[in-house]
N, C-alpha and C positions, 0 to 999 in steps of 0.2 A: 568653641568647636574646634575640632582637631584640623591641622593644616592639610592633611590628606582629603578631608571632606570638603574643605574650602577649595582646594585645587580641582577636585572632582566636580564640584559646582561650576567652577570656571569652564571645564570641559563640557558639561551639560549645557551651559549657556551658549558656548560656541555651536554646539550641535543644533539647539533650538534656533539659533540665528540662521541656520542653513536648511531649516526644515520648511516644507510647504505650509502655507497660511492655513489651509484646511485642517491639517493636523495640529498646528499651534492653537487654532481656536478652540480645540477640544481641552486644552490644558488651562486650568483656572488661572486668571491673572494674579491671584493671591500667591499661588505657588511660583509663578515666574518672578514676582517681586521678591519672594523669599531667596531665590536663587541669585538674584541681582545684588540683594543686600548682604549676602553671605559668602559670595565667591571671593577667591583670592585674586584681586586684579593685577597683582604683580607677577603671577604665574604666567609663564610663557608656554602657550600651547596653539598650534594651528592644525586644523583638519587638513589632510591631504586630499586635495581636489581629485575627483574621479575615482577614488577608493571607497569601496563599500564600507559601511559603518562598522560591520563585523570585522573587518581588516584593518581598521584603524588601531594605532597604538594607544589605548584607553586605559586609564587606571581601573582596577577591579571595582573600586567604589562607584565610578562613573557607570560602568556597565550595570551595577546593582540599582543605581538611581534610574537609569533609562528603562530597565526592565519593570521598576514600580510604576514609572510614568506610563509605559505601555499598558501594564495590567489594570491601572486604576482609571486612566483617562482616555486612552486611544482605543483599545479593543472594545468589541461589543460585549453585551451581557453574556451571550451564549459562550463566547471564546473565554471570558473571564472565568466562568464556572468550570470550564475544561482545565484551565490553568491551575485553578485552586484545587480541583480534584487531583491533577498530576502531581502538585506540590504534596498533598497528603500521602498519596501512594509512594512517591519517592522517599519520603521521610520513613515511612513504615517498611518499605522494601529494602532499603539500603543497610539499616542497622537495626539490631534488636540486642537486648541484653539478656543473657542466660544466667539467672541466679541459681546457685547451687548450694547445698547444705553447709559446705565448709567456709561459708562467708567470703568466697571468691566469686567473682563474676567475669564472664568473658564477653566482650563486646565483639559480635560476630557480624562480619561484613558479608552479606548473603551473596553478593555478586562475585566475590572472590574468596571462596572457601579455603584456598590454600593458606591465606594469611589470617585465618580465624585466631589461631593460637597467638598471634603477635599482639593482640589487644587484650591485656589482663589488668585488672584493677581490683584493689582490695576494697571491701565494704566496710564502712564504719558500723559499729554496733548501733542499732537503733534503740534510743531510749524513749521510754513512754514519759511524756511530760503531762503535767496536769493542765487542765484547760485554761486556768487563770494564769499559769506561767506563760503559756502559749500567747495569751491576749497581751500581757505585760511586755513580752519580747516584741510582739508586732508593733505595739505603740511605741516602744523605744527605737525600733528599727525605723518607723515612720518618721520620727523627729531626728533620726540619725544621731541618738545619744549612745547607742550601743556600739 
């Protein structure tokens, strides 16, 4: 596991140490055990007392883990559905790829139309592969031979 994630797990552990028991009880013991076993115990991090969690100097990986903990363990089913739907909308709304005939595509950011032309990428020519070639490649890929 990368050191950034091990350090992020240490930050998560410190946050969980300072969390109300009611909230901690919603998080599976197996997950907390995973955090303890994989965190970087040599990493130096202290929460700033009296400072809101969103204002703490946390790693981006820590924020992502906390968001996942909230989504899967803490929030209710109705709120989880809203979060999942918002994630789907954000993905669809923020970017789309416009394929045109000259094998160029433009990745367009819908929210900022001024910078649409900044994102240009070439497309590789798509080759039709036989079904058995695809199968062989998948098998080789699975066994990491290719």
